C-alpha positions, 0 to 999 in steps of 0.5 A: 164688321157685322157678324154673319146671321144664319136667319137672314137672306143675303142674296135672293137666289132666284136671281141667279137663274134669270137672264139679267146682268150682274148690275141688275141682280145687285140692284135688285138685292139692294132694293130688296134689302131696303124694302125689308128695312121699310117693312121693319119700320112699318112703312107699308101701304094700305094694300100691303105693298111696300113702295120705295122712293129712289132716284137713279143717282142714289142707285148709281152711288150704291152700285158705284157705276155710271148713270147709263149702267144704272139706268140699264139695270132699272130697265132690265128689272122693269122688262122682266117684271121684278119692279114697277117704277112710276116716275113722279116728275122732274127732280122727284124720286121714282116710286118703285114697287118690288115684285117677286116670282110667286113661287119664290116668296117666303112661305110659299113652299112651306 
């Protein structure tokens, strides 16, 4: 067990009010967590964005859902603008750029 820390966000709360499936919300939370790890390790592009490399199979294993459900969750996130996914070709992981509503970014209201 990992102790609960009050300074970390467990779930992005702005997702609750969006019209997304629970699978899409959990997938976004997992991608956001992974982006935080990448940021801490210094994997930031020259333009300041964090790009993730992920396959549907990786997401399917983390969600413990079928390929169709995982693909539908990715499409939901793309259609509402929370992620941008650029496919690299057969057998290669997609490059995912996370987006967050401008008013929900950390420090935007501070």
